[in-house]
Each structure stands twice: as C-alpha cells, then as structure tokens.
N, C-alpha and C positions, 0 to 999 in steps of 0.2 A: 586463447581467452572463449570464454563459452557469450552467449546471448547478456545471461544476466550480470556476470561481469562488467559488459560493455554498456549496457543503459545504466549502470550504478555509476560508472567511471562517467556517462554523459548527464546525467544526474548531480552528481558532486561538481564536477564544472559548473553548474546554474547555483550551488549553494546548498544541495542536499546534503544533510548528515546520513542519517541512518535513514536507509534501504533495507526491504524486505519484498518478496514474493510471496503470496500467497497463493494455494491452489485449497479449492473450493468442495468438500464433500457433505451435500447435501443431506444423503442420507444420513451419515452416521452425526449429521451436525454439528462439522468441524471445517475449521481452518488451520491446513497444514501448510506451514511455514519451509519452503522449498530453497529460499536463499535466502540468506541475512551478511550485509558486512560486517556484525556484531555479531560473531559468536557465541561470545562468552557471555551476554545479556539475550541474546536473541537468537538459541544456537537452529541451526536445520534441524527439521522434521518436529519441531516442537508445534503443540496442537493450541487453538484457543476454541473456547464454546460459542457456535453461531446462536448467537439471542436473534431471535423476532422483534426488533426493536426499530426505532426511527431511523438507524446505521441502516440496518437491513433493506428496510423498504426505501430506502435512495438508492443505495449501491446495487442492492441483487433483484430486486422486486424493480425499479424502474431506471438501474442501470444508468445512473450519476454519478459523478465521484461526490465524495464527502469531501469537503474542507474543514479546518477549521484550524484559525490564525493565531488562538489561545488555549491555553490550559483550559479556561471555561468551556471552551468549546465542545471538548473532547472529553474532559473529565466523566460525564455522566453515563457517554457510550462505552471509552476503552479502562476495562477492569485493571489495566496495569498500566493506567495514568499516574501513577507516583512512580513508578520504576522509567515513567518514558520523561518525568518533570525531573527525577534525580540524574538524569543525563544531560540536563539542560537545555531539553527540547520544547518549546511550548507552541509549536504549530504542526499540523498535521493532514496528509491529502494520501489517500487511499483510493485511485486509480482503477475502473473496473477492466478487467481482460476478455472483451465478447469473443464468445467463438463462434463457428460461420453461420450458426441456426442462431444467432443473436443473445446468445444466453453468457452469463457472467460465472466464466472458469476458474477466476482467479483475479486477484486486484496486485497489483504497484503499491505500495506503502512506503509512504516518503513521511521525513520528520527532518526538522529542521526548528531554527530560533524563530520567536515569535514573531508576527505579520510577515515568514517568509512567502505565504504561496497569495503573491499576487494573479492577477488575472494573466498578465504577460508571462508569468514564473509557469503557471499552469497551460497554456496554451504552448509552450516551448517543452514540458516535462511530455504533454499527449505526444505531442509531434516526433519525438523520441521512440516512446512508447508504439504509434503507428507503425513507424520505419522499420521496427522489428517482430512484427506483430503477428505475424507466421511461426518465425524462430520461436519467441514465445511461449505462444501455445504447443509447439510443437516438443519445449522442454518441460511443460506441467506435468 
C-alpha cells in the first residue's frame, strides 16, 4: 500500500468521502491529479486550470487550508461544483502540502457531506498529513 492509499484510508475513517491529491505545475498554470479514490469521476492525471483567485490567494500564496462546509462556500471557486454536488458532496477542504522551503507543491483535497469539516476533524486530518509528509512529498 502506498502513502496516498494509506492517507486515503485514514481520512475515510474520519468520514471523508472523496479524496484526491494534486501536484501544482505553476509554470503551466495547472493542477495535476496524482491520486484519486474515484477514478471514474476524477481520473488520475486529470488537470484543472490554476486560476489566480481567492482560493489561490489563500492556499498557494498564504499557505492556508481552504474549507467550505456548504456548496455555497465552494461554488464560485470550483468549476466542477455541479459534479461535486451531483456526487452528494457538500463540503470541501484543500490542505496545502509544503516542501522544505515552505512552498506549496500540492494539496490534499477532501470532500464530504455538508458541515463535515469541523475544527476538530481538520486537526485530525492535518495530523494524518503531517505524519506522512516526507513520503507524500516524495510521491508527488
């Protein structure tokens, strides 16, 4: 079992439903999906455009997690919001992966039912990521 599978299982134990990991290709202005637990809807190696928006400012520039506990919180920022909602998902958390220099090189992307990402759950998800950070960075 690889580090992405291991982290996916740990997050699922907390109630997460859709789990993806993206690497960031800033020169190409793309996010590249390197892991998914739902290949039918979100295939590995799929890409998303990197928009310089409020999400970018928070997650990439400021190196902070993005959390939306309702669809209204992510609709304006996620071009695939209809697909997300169609899967019955109503909350999202994007947790930045920082390399040793402090740069965001990827994100762990978690989606679940509405209201899922409480401060307590976010702390547990963050702890799971931090426990695996060297292996996650190596796998990107």
